[in-house]
VOPAGU-2260 file (C-alpha; in pm, 1 decimal, decimal comma):
REM VOPAGU-2260
SITE   aa  ch    i         X         Y         Z
SITE  MET   A    0   -2902,8     238,6   -3242,0
SITE  SER   A    1   -2649,4     212,7   -2963,3
SITE  ASP   A    2   -2290,1     326,4   -2986,3
SITE  SER   A    3   -2166,8     -31,4   -2960,5
SITE  GLU   A    4   -2375,9    -129,4   -3262,1
SITE  ASN   A    5   -2237,8     163,4   -3462,4
SITE  VAL   A    6   -1886,3      63,7   -3375,5
SITE  SER   A    7   -1959,5    -293,0   -3485,2
SITE  ILE   A    8   -2099,5    -180,5   -3822,9
SITE  ILE   A    9   -1799,9      44,9   -3887,4
SITE  SER   A   10   -1560,4    -237,8   -3803,7
SITE  THR   A   11   -1745,5    -474,0   -4034,7
SITE  ASN   A   12   -1735,9    -221,0   -4318,6
SITE  GLU   A   13   -1364,7    -171,0   -4272,9
SITE  LYS   A   14   -1310,8    -545,2   -4290,4
SITE  LEU   A   15   -1520,9    -565,0   -4606,7
SITE  ASP   A   16   -1319,0    -282,4   -4761,6
SITE  LYS   A   17    -995,9    -461,5   -4680,3
SITE  ILE   A   18   -1131,3    -784,1   -4829,1
SITE  MET   A   19   -1242,0    -602,8   -5146,9
SITE  LYS   A   20    -903,9    -436,2   -5171,6
SITE  MET   A   21    -732,4    -773,2   -5137,5
SITE  ILE   A   22    -959,2    -918,6   -5407,6
SITE  ASN   A   23    -885,5    -625,8   -5642,0
SITE  ASP   A   24    -512,7    -660,8   -5575,2
SITE  MET   A   25    -536,2   -1029,9   -5652,4
SITE  LYS   A   26    -721,2    -954,3   -5976,8
SITE  THR   A   27    -456,9    -699,4   -6073,8
SITE  THR   A   28    -179,9    -951,1   -6001,9
SITE  GLN   A   29    -365,7   -1216,5   -6197,8
SITE  ASN   A   30    -405,9    -984,2   -6497,5
SITE  LYS   A   31     -35,2    -901,3   -6486,2
SITE  LEU   A   32      50,8   -1270,7   -6479,1
SITE  ILE   A   33    -180,2   -1340,8   -6774,3
SITE  THR   A   34     -28,2   -1050,2   -6969,0
SITE  SER   A   35     323,3   -1171,0   -6889,4
SITE  VAL   A   36     242,1   -1528,3   -6996,7
SITE  ASN   A   37      88,6   -1404,9   -7323,6
SITE  SER   A   38     387,6   -1177,8   -7383,9
SITE  ASN   A   39     632,4   -1463,1   -7326,3
SITE  ARG   A   40     427,8   -1685,6   -7554,0
SITE  ASP   A   41     432,4   -1421,0   -7832,0
SITE  GLN   A   42     804,0   -1364,7   -7782,4
SITE  LYS   A   43     877,7   -1736,2   -7805,9
SITE  LYS   A   44     663,4   -1756,0   -8117,8
SITE  LYS   A   45     855,3   -1465,9   -8276,3
SITE  ILE   A   46    1190,2   -1623,3   -8185,0
SITE  LYS   A   47    1079,1   -1955,0   -8329,4
SITE  THR   A   48     958,9   -1787,5   -8650,0
SITE  ARG   A   49    1282,9   -1588,4   -8683,6
SITE  ASN   A   50    1495,8   -1899,6   -8628,6
SITE  LEU   A   51    1296,2   -2085,3   -8891,8
SITE  LEU   A   52    1350,2   -1801,1   -9139,6
SITE  ILE   A   53    1724,8   -1796,2   -9066,6
SITE  LEU   A   54    1743,8   -2172,9   -9109,0
SITE  ARG   A   55    1547,6   -2158,3   -9434,3
SITE  THR   A   56    1777,1   -1883,5   -9567,1
SITE  LYS   A   57    2086,5   -2086,4   -9479,4
SITE  ILE   A   58    1941,9   -2393,0   -9652,4
SITE  GLU   A   59    1863,7   -2189,6   -9966,3
SITE  LYS   A   60    2218,7   -2047,2   -9969,9
SITE  LEU   A   61    2367,0   -2395,4   -9933,4
SITE  GLU   A   62    2145,1   -2525,0  -10213,3
SITE  SER   A   63    2258,6   -2232,6  -10430,1
SITE  LYS   A   64    2626,2   -2306,1  -10356,2
SITE  ILE   A   65    2576,3   -2673,8  -10438,4
SITE  SER   A   66    2403,5   -2587,4  -10766,5
SITE  THR   A   67    2686,5   -2346,9  -10854,3
SITE  LEU   A   68    2952,0   -2607,7  -10779,3
SITE  GLU   A   69    2766,4   -2871,0  -10979,4
SITE  ALA   A   70    2738,4   -2632,0  -11272,9
SITE  LYS   A   71    3110,0   -2542,1  -11278,0
SITE  PRO   A   72    3306,5   -2668,1  -11578,1
SITE  THR   A   73    3514,2   -2976,8  -11517,0
SITE  SER   A   74    3790,2   -2879,9  -11759,7
SITE  ILE   A   75    4043,9   -2833,1  -11480,7
SITE  ILE   A   76    3969,7   -3176,0  -11333,5
SITE  GLU   A   77    3983,9   -3339,5  -11679,5
SITE  SER   A   78    4307,8   -3165,9  -11785,8
SITE  THR   A   79    4582,8   -3391,2  -11916,8
SITE  PRO   A   80    4951,4   -3350,0  -11818,2
SITE  GLU   A   81    5007,6   -3191,9  -12159,5
SITE  ASP   A   82    4731,5   -2937,0  -12092,4
SITE  ILE   A   83    4881,4   -2850,5  -11752,9
SITE  PHE   A   84    5230,3   -2810,0  -11900,2
SITE  SER   A   85    5089,6   -2591,8  -12179,4
SITE  GLU   A   86    4907,7   -2378,1  -11921,1
SITE  ILE   A   87    5231,2   -2325,5  -11724,9
SITE  LEU   A   88    5419,3   -2218,6  -12039,0
SITE  ASP   A   89    5134,8   -1986,0  -12136,8
SITE  LYS   A   90    5139,4   -1822,3  -11791,7
SITE  GLN   A   91    5513,8   -1769,6  -11813,6
SITE  ALA   A   92    5482,1   -1614,7  -12160,1
SITE  ARG   A   93    5216,4   -1371,5  -12032,0
SITE  SER   A   94    5379,8   -1298,5  -11693,6
SITE  ARG   A   95    5526,0    -964,1  -11808,6
SITE  ASN   A   96    5212,0    -852,4  -11993,7
SITE  LEU   A   97    4933,8    -615,6  -11891,8
SITE  ILE   A   98    4603,4    -549,5  -12069,8
SITE  PHE   A   99    4483,8    -187,2  -12067,4
SITE  PHE   A  100    4118,5     -92,3  -12119,3
SITE  ASN   A  101    3955,6     237,6  -12222,1
SITE  VAL   A  102    4275,0     404,8  -12341,1
SITE  PRO   A  103    4148,9     656,6  -12601,0
SITE  GLU   A  104    4195,2     544,5  -12962,1
SITE  LEU   A  105    4173,7     766,2  -13267,5
SITE  PRO   A  106    4131,2     637,1  -13625,6
SITE  SER   A  107    4480,6     758,9  -13709,4
SITE  ASP   A  108    4639,4     628,4  -13390,3
SITE  SER   A  109    4973,5     459,5  -13427,2
SITE  ASN   A  110    5186,2     263,1  -13182,0
SITE  SER   A  111    5380,8     576,7  -13097,5
SITE  ASN   A  112    5064,1     760,4  -12995,3
SITE  ASP   A  113    4950,3     462,8  -12787,3
SITE  MET   A  114    5293,7     445,9  -12626,1
SITE  GLN   A  115    5269,3     810,6  -12522,4
SITE  SER   A  116    4925,0     744,0  -12371,6
SITE  ILE   A  117    5055,1     445,6  -12173,9
SITE  LEU   A  118    5357,7     641,7  -12048,9
SITE  GLU   A  119    5124,2     919,6  -11936,5
SITE  VAL   A  120    4916,3     661,9  -11747,1
SITE  PHE   A  121    5235,1     529,7  -11585,3
SITE  ARG   A  122    5329,5     879,2  -11470,6
SITE  HIS   A  123    4996,5     902,3  -11288,8
SITE  ILE   A  124    5078,3     586,9  -11095,0
SITE  ASP   A  125    5433,7     698,0  -11019,1
SITE  THR   A  126    5633,6     460,9  -11236,5
SITE  ASP   A  127    5895,6     527,1  -11502,7
SITE  VAL   A  128    5885,2     180,6  -11663,2
SITE  ILE   A  129    5894,8     181,5  -12043,4
SITE  PRO   A  130    5716,3    -107,1  -12220,1
SITE  VAL   A  131    5923,7    -310,0  -12465,6
SITE  ASN   A  132    5620,7    -395,2  -12679,4
SITE  LEU   A  133    5269,2    -260,2  -12732,8
SITE  LEU   A  134    4976,9    -382,1  -12942,8
SITE  ARG   A  135    4608,2    -298,5  -12987,8
SITE  LEU   A  136    4404,1    -619,6  -12964,9
SITE  GLY   A  137    4136,4    -706,1  -13219,7
SITE  LYS   A  138    4020,8    -542,3  -13538,3
SITE  ALA   A  139    3961,7    -168,0  -13555,5
SITE  SER   A  140    3601,5     -71,2  -13482,0
SITE  ASN   A  141    3392,1     206,3  -13330,5
SITE  GLN   A  142    3483,3      80,8  -12984,8
SITE  CYS   A  143    3808,8     144,6  -12805,2
SITE  ARG   A  144    4026,7    -167,0  -12836,1
SITE  PRO   A  145    4232,2    -298,8  -12542,7
SITE  ILE   A  146    4609,3    -255,3  -12547,0
SITE  ARG   A  147    4848,5    -533,2  -12452,0
SITE  ILE   A  148    5188,6    -419,2  -12332,4
SITE  THR   A  149    5497,1    -619,0  -12242,1
SITE  LEU   A  150    5726,0    -493,4  -11965,0
SITE  PRO   A  151    6103,1    -537,4  -11954,1
SITE  ASN   A  152    6099,7    -699,1  -11610,1
SITE  GLN   A  153    5855,7    -834,2  -11355,0
SITE  HIS   A  154    5694,7    -496,9  -11275,8
SITE  VAL   A  155    5339,4    -628,6  -11317,4
SITE  PHE   A  156    5244,2    -663,9  -10952,5
SITE  ASN   A  157    5395,3    -328,8  -10852,1
SITE  LEU   A  158    5184,5    -160,4  -11118,1
SITE  LEU   A  159    4872,5    -350,4  -11011,6
SITE  LYS   A  160    4920,1    -228,1  -10654,3
SITE  ASN   A  161    4923,4     133,9  -10771,8
SITE  LYS   A  162    4645,8     124,6  -11030,1
SITE  ILE   A  163    4391,9     258,2  -10777,9
SITE  LYS   A  164    4562,1     596,5  -10823,2
SITE  LEU   A  165    4404,5     621,1  -11168,0
SITE  ARG   A  166    4065,8     677,2  -11004,4
SITE  GLN   A  167    4199,8    1003,7  -10864,7
SITE  SER   A  168    4284,3    1130,5  -11212,9
SITE  ASP   A  169    4028,6    1320,8  -11419,8
SITE  ASN   A  170    4195,1    1212,8  -11744,9
SITE  PHE   A  171    4241,3     844,6  -11664,4
SITE  LYS   A  172    3973,7     755,8  -11408,2
SITE  TYR   A  173    3803,9     530,5  -11666,1
SITE  VAL   A  174    4126,9     357,7  -11765,3
SITE  SER   A  175    4192,4      20,4  -11603,9
SITE  PHE   A  176    4432,4    -267,2  -11656,1
SITE  SER   A  177    4474,0    -627,2  -11552,7
SITE  THR   A  178    4709,9    -917,6  -11595,9
SITE  ASP   A  179    4720,5   -1096,3  -11930,7
SITE  ARG   A  180    4520,0   -1405,0  -11834,0
SITE  THR   A  181    4537,7   -1739,7  -12009,1
SITE  LEU   A  182    4224,2   -1897,0  -12154,1
SITE  LEU   A  183    4194,8   -2124,1  -11849,9
SITE  GLN   A  184    4232,3   -1828,1  -11614,5
SITE  ARG   A  185    3962,3   -1634,8  -11801,0
SITE  LYS   A  186    3728,3   -1933,5  -11779,7
SITE  HIS   A  187    3797,5   -1965,8  -11406,7
SITE  LEU   A  188    3733,4   -1595,0  -11346,9
SITE  LYS   A  189    3406,9   -1616,1  -11540,2
SITE  SER   A  190    3295,4   -1913,8  -11328,7
SITE  ILE   A  191    3381,0   -1715,8  -11012,8
SITE  LEU   A  192    3180,0   -1417,6  -11137,6
SITE  ASP   A  193    2889,5   -1650,8  -11220,0
SITE  GLU   A  194    2910,2   -1796,8  -10869,0
SITE  LEU   A  195    2914,7   -1447,7  -10716,9
SITE  ASN   A  196    2609,1   -1337,9  -10914,6
SITE  SER   A  197    2425,5   -1663,6  -10842,0
SITE  ARG   A  198    2482,1   -1634,5  -10467,0
SITE  LYS   A  199    2382,2   -1267,8  -10467,2
SITE  TYR   A  200    2065,1   -1359,3  -10656,0
SITE  ALA   A  201    1992,9   -1617,6  -10384,5
SITE  GLY   A  202    2004,8   -1343,4  -10120,4
SITE  GLU   A  203    2366,9   -1315,5  -10007,7
SITE  THR   A  204    2478,9    -953,4   -9980,8
SITE  ASP   A  205    2805,4    -988,9   -9786,8
SITE  ILE   A  206    3027,4   -1149,7  -10053,1
SITE  PHE   A  207    3285,6   -1022,2  -10300,2
SITE  ILE   A  208    3574,4   -1143,8  -10515,1
SITE  LYS   A  209    3910,5   -1161,5  -10340,9
SITE  TYR   A  210    4245,3   -1261,9  -10489,4
SITE  VAL   A  211    4448,5   -1519,0  -10295,3
SITE  ASN   A  212    4794,1   -1567,4  -10448,0
SITE  ASN   A  213    4654,5   -1402,1  -10761,8
SITE  VAL   A  214    4369,9   -1658,5  -10779,8
SITE  PRO   A  215    4012,5   -1518,7  -10760,9
SITE  VAL   A  216    3778,8   -1667,7  -10500,0
SITE  VAL   A  217    3440,5   -1567,4  -10357,5
SITE  SER   A  218    3485,7   -1442,1  -10002,8
SITE  LYS   A  219    3278,9   -1291,7   -9722,9
SITE  ASN   A  220    3256,5    -913,6   -9725,6
SITE  TYR   A  221    3330,3    -747,3   -9390,7
SITE  GLY   A  222    3345,6    -398,5   -9539,4
SITE  ASN   A  223    3264,2    -208,9   -9855,9
SITE  HIS   A  224    3434,8    -362,4  -10157,7
SITE  VAL   A  225    3379,7    -264,8  -10516,4
SITE  ILE   A  226    3452,4    -525,6  -10780,3
SITE  ASN   A  227    3520,5    -404,4  -11134,0
SITE  GLN   A  228    3699,7    -685,3  -11315,8
SITE  LYS   A  229    3756,6    -728,3  -11688,8
SITE  ILE   A  230    3722,1   -1078,5  -11830,9
């Protein structure tokens, strides 16, 4: 075989190698494109599925809210002017009262002993107010009865602001107190608690009870809130 023929064969082989390389490169590019298309398709499917789940959750929450609203008592809407006036008078009569819970009670306890306990609680929340009246509520039993106190002036809200200090006390960390609510207020608070529990049962985890102008409402939770209310 002549040198010219050898050169021709080598040149042809080189061209074939280049062509094969181009074909392989094209196959690699094609495989990458197919993989990318499949990946995009899977990603779109996941996004679509996630959006459907979010939408379904929102619909279920709305249905739960509607059911809660429909189930709320209509006593407030159906109240007569006389009922409203009576409610206002009742609020005014209770405005200087506080209800204390879990204040230790002994079988031989008297008002003077309870008064000393309340004054000790007040010292822990940095107040020197002396109640003008004090009364254990309900009949004596094995359980510790609540105490209703009446203050000389409108100190109620100042005391409520400081009651968190009781949690820092070893002796009184289980003692709590709240305003002396009217029957209508207690019913409203119970309906709010029912709404809170119903919405939590439906999947909401970012809600809590907040007081707006001393009126409880269910609100969104943007932090850690602990609700421990007495009805």
